[in-house]
C-alpha positions in Angstrom: -43.1 97.9 -36.4 -42.6 101.3 -37.9 -39.3 100.2 -39.5 -40.8 97.1 -41.1 -42.7 96.4 -44.3 -44.5 93.2 -45.2 -44.7 91.5 -48.6 -47.1 88.7 -49.4 -46.4 86.6 -52.4 -48.7 84.1 -54.1 -49.3 82.3 -57.4 -52.1 82.6 -60.0 -55.0 80.9 -58.2 -57.9 82.4 -56.3 -57.3 80.0 -53.5 -53.8 81.2 -52.8 -55.0 84.8 -53.1 -57.6 84.1 -50.5 -54.9 82.7 -48.2 -52.9 85.9 -48.6 -55.9 88.1 -48.0 -56.7 86.2 -44.8 -53.2 86.6 -43.4 -53.0 90.2 -44.5 -56.3 90.9 -42.7 -55.0 89.4 -39.4 -51.8 91.4 -39.7 -53.7 94.7 -40.3 -55.9 94.1 -37.3 -52.8 94.0 -35.0 -50.5 96.4 -36.9 -52.9 98.8 -38.7 -50.2 101.2 -39.8 -47.9 98.7 -41.4 -47.4 98.7 -45.2 -48.4 95.4 -46.8 -47.3 94.9 -50.4 -48.9 92.2 -52.7 -47.0 90.2 -55.3 -50.1 88.8 -57.0 -49.7 86.0 -59.4 -53.2 86.7 -60.9 -52.0 90.1 -62.1 -49.7 91.2 -65.0 -46.0 90.7 -64.6 -45.4 94.4 -64.9 -47.4 95.1 -61.7 -45.2 92.7 -59.7 -42.0 94.1 -61.3 -43.0 97.6 -60.2 -43.8 96.3 -56.6 -40.3 94.6 -56.6 -38.7 97.9 -57.5 -40.7 99.7 -54.7 -39.6 97.0 -52.2 -35.9 97.4 -53.1 -36.1 101.2 -52.9 -37.8 101.0 -49.5 -35.1 98.6 -48.3 -32.0 100.2 -49.7 -32.8 103.9 -49.6 -35.5 104.2 -46.8 -33.9 101.6 -44.5 -37.2 99.7 -44.2 -36.7 96.1 -43.0 -38.6 93.6 -45.1 -40.6 90.5 -44.1 -41.9 88.4 -46.9 -44.6 85.7 -46.6 -44.7 83.1 -49.3 -47.7 80.9 -50.1 -47.2 77.3 -51.6 -44.0 78.3 -53.5 -40.9 80.2 -52.4 -40.2 83.1 -54.7 -36.4 83.8 -54.9 -36.8 87.1 -56.6 -38.7 88.6 -53.6 -36.2 87.1 -51.1 -33.5 89.6 -52.2 -33.1 92.3 -49.5 -35.6 90.4 -47.3 -34.7 90.1 -43.6 -37.4 87.5 -42.6 -39.0 84.9 -44.9 -42.1 83.0 -43.8 -43.5 80.1 -45.8 -47.0 78.6 -45.7 -46.7 75.3 -47.6 -49.4 73.1 -49.0 -47.9 69.7 -48.4 -49.6 68.0 -51.3 -48.0 70.5 -53.7 -44.5 70.9 -52.1 -42.5 70.3 -55.2 -38.7 69.5 -55.3 -37.8 73.0 -56.6 -39.5 74.6 -53.6 -38.0 72.0 -51.2 -34.5 73.1 -52.2 -35.2 76.7 -51.2 -36.2 75.8 -47.6 -33.2 76.4 -45.3 -32.8 77.6 -41.7 -33.5 81.2 -42.8 -37.0 80.3 -44.0 -39.6 80.0 -41.2 -42.0 77.3 -42.1 -45.5 77.9 -40.7 -47.8 74.9 -41.0 -51.5 75.2 -41.4 -52.4 71.8 -39.9 -51.1 69.3 -37.4 -50.7 66.9 -40.3 -48.5 69.3 -42.2 -46.3 69.8 -39.1 -45.9 66.0 -38.7 -45.1 65.5 -42.4 -42.6 68.4 -42.8 -40.9 68.5 -39.4 -39.4 65.1 -40.1 -37.2 66.8 -42.7 -37.1 70.5 -41.5 -36.8 70.7 -37.7 -37.6 74.4 -37.6 -41.3 74.0 -38.7 -43.9 75.7 -36.5 -47.6 75.1 -36.1 -49.5 78.3 -36.9 -52.9 76.9 -37.9 -55.1 78.8 -40.3 -58.6 80.0 -40.8 -61.2 80.7 -43.5 -63.6 83.4 -44.4 -66.6 83.6 -42.1 -69.5 83.3 -44.7 -72.3 82.8 -42.1 -75.6 84.6 -43.0 -78.0 84.3 -40.1 -80.9 85.6 -42.3 -80.8 82.3 -44.3 -82.6 79.4 -42.6 -80.5 76.3 -42.5 -82.2 73.2 -44.1 -80.7 69.9 -42.8 -82.5 68.0 -45.5 -80.5 69.7 -48.3 -77.1 68.2 -49.4 -74.3 70.0 -51.0 -70.9 69.2 -52.5 -68.6 72.0 -53.8 -65.9 70.8 -56.2 -65.3 74.0 -58.2 -62.4 73.3 -60.6 -60.6 70.8 -58.3 -60.1 67.2 -59.3 -59.2 66.0 -55.8 -62.6 66.6 -54.1 -63.7 63.0 -54.4 -66.6 64.0 -56.6 -66.8 61.0 -58.9 -67.4 58.2 -56.3 -69.9 60.6 -54.7 -71.8 61.0 -57.9 -71.6 57.2 -58.6 -73.1 56.5 -55.2 -75.9 59.0 -55.7 -76.8 57.5 -59.0 -77.4 54.1 -57.2 -79.8 55.6 -54.7 -82.9 57.4 -56.2 -84.4 57.3 -52.7 -81.7 59.7 -51.3 -82.4 63.4 -51.0 -81.3 65.7 -53.9 -77.6 66.5 -53.9 -76.5 69.8 -55.4 -73.0 69.7 -56.9 -71.0 72.8 -57.8 -68.4 71.8 -60.4 -66.8 73.3 -63.5 -65.3 70.0 -64.6 -66.8 68.3 -67.7 -66.3 64.8 -66.4 -68.9 65.5 -63.7 -71.5 66.8 -66.0 -72.2 63.4 -67.6 -73.8 62.1 -64.4 -77.6 62.1 -64.5 -80.2 61.3 -61.9 -83.5 62.8 -60.7 -81.9 63.6 -57.3 -78.7 65.1 -58.7 -78.4 68.8 -59.5 -75.1 69.7 -61.1 -74.3 73.4 -61.4 -71.6 73.6 -64.0 -71.6 77.3 -64.9 -69.6 79.9 -63.0 -71.4 80.6 -59.8 -70.9 84.1 -58.3 -69.6 84.2 -54.8 -72.9 85.5 -53.3 -74.8 82.7 -54.9 -72.3 80.1 -53.7 -72.5 81.5 -50.2 -76.3 81.4 -50.3 -76.1 77.7 -51.1 -73.6 77.0 -48.4 -75.7 78.7 -45.8 -79.0 77.1 -47.0 -77.8 73.5 -47.3 -77.4 71.8 -43.9 -75.3 68.8 -45.0 -72.0 69.4 -46.7 -70.2 66.4 -48.3 -66.4 66.7 -48.6 -64.8 63.3 -49.5 -61.5 65.1 -50.5 -58.5 63.1 -51.6 -56.2 65.7 -50.1 -56.3 69.2 -48.7 -53.6 71.8 -48.0 -55.9 73.1 -45.2 -59.5 72.5 -46.0 -61.3 75.8 -46.7 -64.4 74.1 -48.2 -64.7 72.2 -44.9 -64.0 75.2 -42.6 -66.2 77.6 -44.5 -69.1 75.1 -44.2 -68.4 74.9 -40.5 -68.8 78.7 -40.3 -72.4 78.3 -41.5 -73.3 75.7 -38.8 -73.4 72.9 -41.4 -73.1 69.2 -40.7 -69.9 67.9 -42.3 -69.0 64.5 -43.8 -65.3 64.4 -44.6 -62.6 61.9 -45.5 -61.3 60.0 -42.5 -57.7 61.1 -43.1 -55.6 64.1 -42.1 -55.9 67.0 -42.4 -59.6 66.6 -43.3 -60.4 64.8 -40.1 -58.7 67.4 -37.9 -61.7 69.7 -37.9 -63.2 68.5 -34.5 -65.0 65.5 -33.2 -68.5 66.3 -34.6 -67.8 65.0 -38.1 -69.3 62.2 -40.1 -66.4 60.3 -41.7 -65.9 58.6 -45.1 -63.7 55.5 -44.8 -60.6 55.4 -47.0 -60.3 52.4 -49.3 -57.1 53.3 -51.2 -54.1 55.4 -50.4 -51.2 56.8 -52.4 -48.7 59.6 -52.0 -48.0 62.9 -53.6 -45.0 64.9 -52.3 -45.6 65.2 -48.5 -49.2 64.2 -48.5 -51.2 61.0 -48.7 -53.9 60.8 -51.4 -57.0 59.2 -50.0 -59.7 57.7 -52.1 -63.1 56.7 -50.9 -65.1 53.9 -52.6 -68.8 54.0 -53.6 -69.5 51.7 -50.6 -67.6 54.1 -48.3 -69.8 56.9 -49.5 -73.0 54.8 -49.1 -72.2 53.8 -45.6 -71.7 57.4 -44.4 -74.7 58.8 -46.2 -77.0 56.1 -44.7 -75.6 57.0 -41.2 -76.4 60.7 -41.8 -79.9 59.8 -43.0 -80.6 57.8 -39.9 -79.6 60.7 -37.6 -82.4 62.8 -36.1 -83.0 66.5 -36.9 -82.3 67.7 -33.4 -78.9 65.8 -33.4 -78.0 67.3 -36.8 -78.8 70.8 -35.5 -76.7 70.2 -32.4 -73.8 69.1 -34.6 -74.1 72.2 -36.7 -74.1 74.4 -33.7 -70.9 72.7 -32.3 -69.2 73.1 -35.7 -69.8 76.8 -35.7 -68.3 77.0 -32.2 -65.3 75.0 -33.5 -64.9 77.4 -36.4 -64.8 80.4 -34.0 -62.3 78.7 -31.7 -60.0 77.8 -34.6 -60.2 81.3 -35.9 -59.1 82.8 -32.6 -56.4 80.2 -32.2 -54.9 81.1 -35.6 -55.0 84.8 -34.8 -53.2 84.1 -31.5 -50.6 81.6 -32.8 -49.8 83.5 -36.0 -49.2 86.8 -34.4 -47.1 85.2 -31.6 -44.9 83.5 -34.2 -44.7 86.7 -36.3 -43.6 88.8 -33.4 -40.9 86.1 -32.5 -39.6 86.3 -36.1 -39.4 90.1 -36.0 -37.8 90.3 -32.6 -35.2 87.7 -33.4 -34.3 89.4 -36.7 -34.1 92.8 -35.1 -31.9 91.5 -32.3 -29.6 89.8 -34.9 -29.4 93.1 -36.9 -28.4 95.0 -33.7 -25.6 92.5 -33.1 -24.3 92.9 -36.6 -24.1 96.6 -36.1 
């Protein structure tokens, strides 16, 4: 690996940056001496231009082979003088401009089985890599399986509105804490609704996620499902939409029925009704505490297993890409 450098390229969202950091961390654990260069869409253009110049210099004058990992979009400007390109798509945002850039020279690494199924119908060279999320478990915080949490952030596809509408109908339900920056969610009022609309620092969010035992995730779509997987890392009980990839996170999930489906790019968009929400919440409320604790324990185990599987799968696929490219370069010489 001494003759290789790795570039990670991502757009201007914190979610994509987190994806890149997760992948970079795994690479560093296996190849501690390798250079990893970030093309960060959250930073000024001049920073990325400078990195691009350093990449070209390393490739042309130092003879370093380049591997570039793209997240959600494929960046043509970074593909120049790149020997291996790897692409982690989010199927619900796989726009036509990006689709046109996928050819046999781009290795498509799918985060979920659903993504593999959807994309391999068009691109036969897709591979299942899996993915993981940050481990935010804090064992010093006592889990309370009587506390309910929904994290929407700035996303409009978390199924928040039918969840809030259902909660307004049931003053007898426990208090639901909702983390959302969207104005349309702030108009909902009920004694058992607590909506946190201001920016929440990461440590405060992680405290909530560790404290609350029941996490509600009626997402319309997910590229992977970090909000689900991070909750699993805290031994939470999960209620998720009964559609892929949300329902891929093991067998110990409560499921929200889907009443309406549509399509965006390579993903279904799955909407739950108020009744769908009500039915699942009533099922959770009727479940005993010991059972909920057992489900939470199993979810933590599932998180750990999935994390190890991603580490194994991704590094295996990465080595295969590097070995194949090196062999082809030798043949050319």
